[in-house]
N, C-alpha and C positions, 0 to 999 in steps of 0.2 A: 463125770466126763465135761471136758470144755466144749464150749459152743464155737460157732465159726468165728464169731468176734474174738474170742479169747486165742483162738489158733492165728489169727490175722496179725494181732497184738504181739504175739510171741515171735512171730517170722520177723516183724518190722524190728523189734528188740534185737533179734540175733544178726540180722542181715542189713537192716536199715533200708529195706525195700520200700519206695514210695507207694507203690501200688497196693502194698499190703495195708498201710496206714490209711490210705485213701478208702478202702474196703471197710475199716474200722469207722471212719467217719461217716460212710454212707449207711451203714447199719445203726449207729447209734444217734444220728442226727436229728431224727423226730423225737426222741426222748430229751435230749439236752435243749432243742430249739424250744419245745413246748413247755417244759418246765421253767426255761429262763423267762419265756414270755409271761407265765403265770406270776414270777416272783417281781418283774418289774412293771407289773399293772397295765400290759399291753403294749408297752413301748417297743415297737418293732425294731427300731435301730439298735436300741439298747439291748434287747435281746439276742441280736446279731452279734454284738460286740461280746456279750457274756458267752456265747456259743464258741466265738473264736477262742476266747481266753480259756475255756474249757478243755478243748482239743489240744491247745498249746501245751497246758499242763499235763495232759495225758502224754503227748509225745516227750516231753522233757523226762518224765517219770516212767517211761515204757518198760526199761529194764526191770524196774522194781514192780511195776504191776502186771507183767507177763503172767505171773504165777498167783495173782490176787484172787480169792475164793469167790469175790462177788464184784466184777467189774461193773455191772449195771448199778449196784449200789454206790459204788465209788464215784460214778459219774453224776447220780442224783445227787447225793451229799455235796460234791464238789460244784455243782451247778448251784445250788442253794448259796452255798458260802460265797462264790465269786459274783452271784448276783447282788446278794447283800452289800458285799464289798464296794461293787460298782455304784449301787444307788448312793451309799455314804460319799463316795468321791463326786459323784454327779450333783449331790445337795451342795458339798462344800464348794465346788467350783461355781454353781449358780449364785450361792451367797457372796462370793468374791466379785462375781461380774455385777451384782447389783450394786454393789458398793462402788464400782466404776463406771455405772450407768450404761451397762454393756449386756444387759439381761438378754437372754436369748430363749424363748419359751420352749418347752419339751413338748413334742408333737407326738400324739398318741394315734393308734390306726383307728378308722371308723369300722374296720370289719370285725369278725367275729373274734372275741378273746377265748381262752380257753374256758369251756364251760365249768371247768371244775376251778373253785376258788382257791386261792393260796393256801387259805387255813387247811384244806384238805392234804396239802403237802406236809404240813407240820405235823399233822396227826399221822401221817405215814411213817415220818421219821420216829415216831414213838414205839412203832411195833418192834418186837424182836426180830433179830437180823435175818432169819429164815422165811418168817412171815412177810416182812418187807421185800425180801427178795422175790418171792412168788408174785406179789403184788405188782412189782416193777416189770417183772418179765412177762407177765400176763396182760397187763393193762398199758403199760408205757412201752414196751418193746413189741407188744402185739403177738406174741408167741403162742403157738396152740399147747394144750395140754400135754399132748405127746412130746413136744420138743422141750417142755419144761422138765418133764420126767426124764428125758434122756441126759439132759444137764445135772440134774440133781442126783441122778442115779436113783429113781423112785419110779413106781408104777404110775399111771395116768390117774388110777382111783385115789391114791396117797396123795397126789398133787391137788385132786378136787378137792379131798377133805380138808388139805392145809390151807387152799384158797378160800373155801368157806369160813374156815376158822378164823382167817386174817380179816375177812369181810365183816364178821360179826364184832372182832375187836374194833375194828374201825367205828362201827355204828355205836358200840357202848362208849368209845372216846369221845366221839361227837356229841352224843347225849350229854354226857358230863359237862361239856361246855355249852350246852342249851341248844343245839342243833339236833332235831329229831329226824329220823329217816329209817329206811329199812334195806336189809344187805341186797336186795334186788335193785333198789333205787341207786345205791352206791355204785353196783356193778354196772348199771346202765349209765350213770355219770362218769366213771372212770373210762369206760369203754368209748363214749363220745369225743375222747380227747383226739382221735385220729381225724376228726373232722377240721382242727386246725392245721391249714395248708404250711408246708416249709417253704421260704422264699427260694425261687428258681436261683441257681448260682452259688447259694449259701455253702453248699458242700465244697464246692471248688474253692471259694474263699477261705473257709475254714481249715481246709486241708493244707492250702499253700501257706496261710498264716502259721500253722503249727509246725510244717517242714522247714519254715524259714529260721525257726529259732535255733536250728542246728548249725546255721551259717555264721551265727552271731559270734561264737569262738574264733572261727577262722579270720572274720573282719577284726576281731579284737587283737589277735595274734599280729596281722598285717600292721595294724596302727603302731603297735609297739616297735616293730622292727623299723617302720619309717621314722618314728622319733628319735630312736637310737642311730640311725644314720644322719638325720639332722643335726643332732648333737655331735657327732664326729666331725661333721662338715664345718659347723660354727668353730669347734676347737681349732681345727687346721688354719681356718681363717684368720683366728685371732693369732695364733703363732706367726703367720705369713706377716700381719700387719706389724706385729711388735718386732720382728726382724728388720722392718724397713723404715719404721719411724716411730720409735717407742714414745717420744715426747709429744708428738701430735695425737697419739692415741690416748693419752692420759686427759690431755685438755679436751678432746671430742667427747670423751666418756663422762667427764665432769659436766659439760654443757647438757648434755642427754638426761643425765641424772636430775639436773635442775629442772628441765622442762618434763621429765616423767613425774618428778615430785609435785609440780604444779598442777598436773593432770589429775594425779591421785587425790589430791586434796581438794580439787573441785568436784570430782566424782563422789567422794566421801561425804562432802556437805550436801549435795544433791540427794544421796542416799539417806542421810539423816534427816533431812527436810520430808521425803517420801514416808520415811518410818513414823514420823510425828503425825503426818497426815493420815497415814492408815490406822495408828492408833487412836487417834480420834474419830475415825469413822468407826471402828470396832467398839469403842465406848459407846456411841450413839447406836449402835445397831444393838448392843445389849442392853441398853436401857429400853430401847422400843420392844425387845423380845420380853423383858421382864413386864413392862407394861401390859403386852398381849397375853401373857400367862396369867397376871392378875384378872384381867378382863374375861378370859377363858374360864377360869374358876368362879368368877362372880356369875356368868351366865349360866354355868352348869348347876350351879347352887339353886338358882331360881327356877330351875325346870323340875323338881321334886313333884310337883301336883300336875305338870303337864306331859307331853310326850317326850320320851327320852331324848338326849342329846343325839345318839346315834341314829334315832328314827328322823330327826330334824336334817341330819346329813346325808343319809342312804336311802335312797329311793325303795330297794327292796326291803328295808326295814320299815319304811312308812306302808308299804303294800301289806306286809305281814301283821303290822299292827290294825291297819284298817279292815283286814279280813277277820282279826280277832274281835273287833269292836262290832262288826257286821254279823257275825256269828251269834254273839250275846243279844244284839238287838232282835234277832230272827228268833231265837228261845224266847225272848219276851213278847212276842208276837208284834213288835214294831217293824213290819215287814217293808214298808217304803223306807224307813231310815236305814234299815240293813241294806237294801238296795243302793242306796245313795253312797255307803260306805264302801261296798264293793266296787262301784263306779269310779269312785274317787282313787282307790288304790289300783285300779287296771289303768286308768288313763295315766296315772304317774309313773306307770312303768313304760309306756308307749315311747321308743325312741332311746330307751336306756339299754346299755350293753349287759348282757347277762339276766335279763328280766324275763326271758320267755318262760322259765319254770314257774315263777309266781304267777305270771299272768294265766297259764293254764290251771293252777290251783284255784285261781280266783274264778275262772270259768266253770269249774267243778261246783263252787258255791252258787254261781248264777243259774246252773241247771239244778240243783238241790231245791234252791228257792222257788224257782220256777215251776216245780210241781205243784205247790199251794198258792203261788202269786204269779200270775201270767204276765204281769208288768215285767219280770225279770227276764223272760224270753223274749219280750218286745225290746227291751234294752240291748239284749244280745243281737238282735237283728238290726238295730240302729247303728250299733259298733261295726257290724259287718258291711253296712252301707256306706259308712264314712270310709272304712278301709278301701272299699271298692273305688270311692271317689278318688282317695288319694293315689290308687294304682293306676288311674287313668292318667294322672299328671306324671305318675314315675313308674311307666311299665315294666321296668327291668328289676325293681325293688323285690328281692327275694323273702325280705322280712315281711313285707305287706303280704305276699301270697300265702307264706305260712301261717300269719294271723288270720287270712281270709278262710284258709283249709281247716284250721282249728275250730274256728267259730261255726263252720258249716258242720263239721262233725258233731259238736256240741248239740246243735240245733237238729240233728238227724236229716241233714240236707246235703249229703256226699255228692248227690246228683248236681248240684251247683258248681262243686269244685270240678267235677268231671267236664262240665260245660265250659269253665273257665280254661281247663286243661286243654280241651279241644281247640279253643280259639288261639292258643299260643303256636307259634310255627315250630316244625321240627329243629331239635337243638338248642331251643330256648332254655336258659338255665332254671327258670321257674317251673318247667315241666317235671323236674326231678322231685322239687318240693311238693307240689300238687299230687304228683303221683303217688308218693308216700301217703298223703292224707286221704287219697281217694281209692288206696289200695284194694279196700274190700268191695267197692262199688265195681272196679274193674274185674275182680275174681267172678263176683256174681254175675257179670255180663259176658264172663269168658273172654274178656280182652288181656289176654295173658302177656303180650309184649308189652303193653302200657303199663302193666302191674310191675314188670321187671325193671322199668325206668326208676321207680321210686323206690324199689327195693332189689338190688340186684342180688345174685347167688351168694357172693361172700357175706352180704349183710343177713341173709336167711340163716346161713350157717352160724354166725355169731348169735343171732337171737335163739335159735335152739340150744347152743351150748350154755348161754347164760340163764336161760329159762331152766334146763337141767340142774346147774350150779344152784340157784336160788331155790328150787324144790327140795334140795336135799335137807337143809335145814328145817324145813316147815314140818309141822307136827299136827296130827288131828285132821279137823275138817279142814283148815286150811291148806294142809298137805294136798288134800284129793282135790281142792278148787285149784291150787297151782299146778298140779300136774294135767288138769283138764285143759288149762289155759295153754300149757306147753304143747299138748298133743294137738289141740285145734289149731293153734298158729302153724306148727309143721306139716299138718295135713293140708291147709291152704296153700303152703309154699309148694309144696311137692306137686300140687295141680297145677300151680303156675308155671313152674319149672317144666313139667311135661307137656303142657299146653303151648309153650314158647319154644319147645325142640330141644330144652337143654337136658338131655336125657342122662348124661354122666352125672351131672350135678343133681339132678332127681334121684338118680340110684343112691348116691352118697348120702343124701339128707335122708333118704328112706332107711338106709342101713343104721344112721346114727338114731333115727327115732326108734325103730325096733330094738337097738341095744338099749335103750331108755325103758320102752315099754313094749313088750312081745307079746301082749295079751290077744285073744281071738278078736277082740272088740276093734282093737287097733289095726290090726292086721286087714280086717274087713272095711274098716273106713278107709285104709289106703287104697285098697281095691276099688271101692266106689269113687275116689277122687280120680283115679287113673282113667277109669271109664268115662268119667265125666269131661276130663280133659281131652279125651279122644273122640268126644261125640261130636256132631256136626254143630258149629257156632251159629248163633241168631244172627241174622241180617239186620243192619240198621237201616 
């Protein structure tokens, strides 16, 4: 069964309706833009250009693609191809500009990039077509399992199993490349792509650029007609001049030929001089490139006994290496040296885009070390104090608020996050970040409206669906533990929705949970949560 995107594309191909193609762009824009942004290393302007190219290609090939079995996969593949082509063109242009001393620096955004690195896109492309289609529809298009099942003519249970197998294949392929993870972590990482905002107005720009390609043939035909008319006019003028004064025309034409030949000779000479100069610049640039390559090989060869070349260039690789060294030192009983390694890795990630995941992993190492070495907990408090001082200078920084919230959570001091949350005015963007970190504390104190700010109803439903998905593949004791986490989180969210007056959302979440686990214990726990949500609230 075709989805709404496929139906709108077919209508555009058959009737040329602009509103149909605009609907296609609106539905697929987040997938294309976020994939472009990852492939061009966070360059917002370049990602917007790639997005327009993709939808232009879609408009030109609408007739062929109207019956394509996997339009989402085609968009994903075309985005990767055009992004790579754009980057190559950009590099060549920058090289030419450097030769002419006209280099323009490429500007990257300071905002969040896709949490998912481009290497994950490459691994997704290695999956089988149906597995890749399920991944793209679920995490890139944001479709529910029931919607995917309707499009693929499969049951929701079959789609869930297919999604689990695809995530497991992703995990295995990443493991072969040295990247260890779990299917749950991959699902959460893929689901976080929706946090990347699409620039306002990009949908209208991409739609207009794509539809404009249809006018190109009309302009080309008009140009040919104009040229033909000009040729006829010139021929008539020549006949008229010949009839009035053929001798004068010959002399004038001879003079014009001499002048034209002189100008052509001058232009050819100038062009030859520019070609010689460009060739000299090219030879010089090639020699410099060879010299740099030799220097790079020499530097890489000298790093055999030192940290790897990638570790020297990539802050995340440095953090990973520091964490490994710290773990080894902790096993050897060298606790202060282990703490120093953890601190070096953590501080190296501060201010780096995409370093939040490794910072949290290092904080887990801090917490583990703090069980036997209290100085580790003191170091975490010092990191929190430094972040609070920075926040006083830049009070609107959501990154600092997120860092403070994670540190408070690891220190078991979520009350501090609640206090910081309460100090912010209503509508402040930092309240959402801190609300998520202090969610548990808000539930314990029955501040249900505040708990919803950090985790809205849609996020609660996605959390339950991902937990259900990850628990399917678990076995043995890990399966029971995973199910317990899923049920506990869903019960807490049901209490929040009920207490905040979101009764319809609470009903939907309850039905979803009982469909997953309809045991007597779970039903009883739901009743207890509902009773607590309806009980009198403590006064502050």
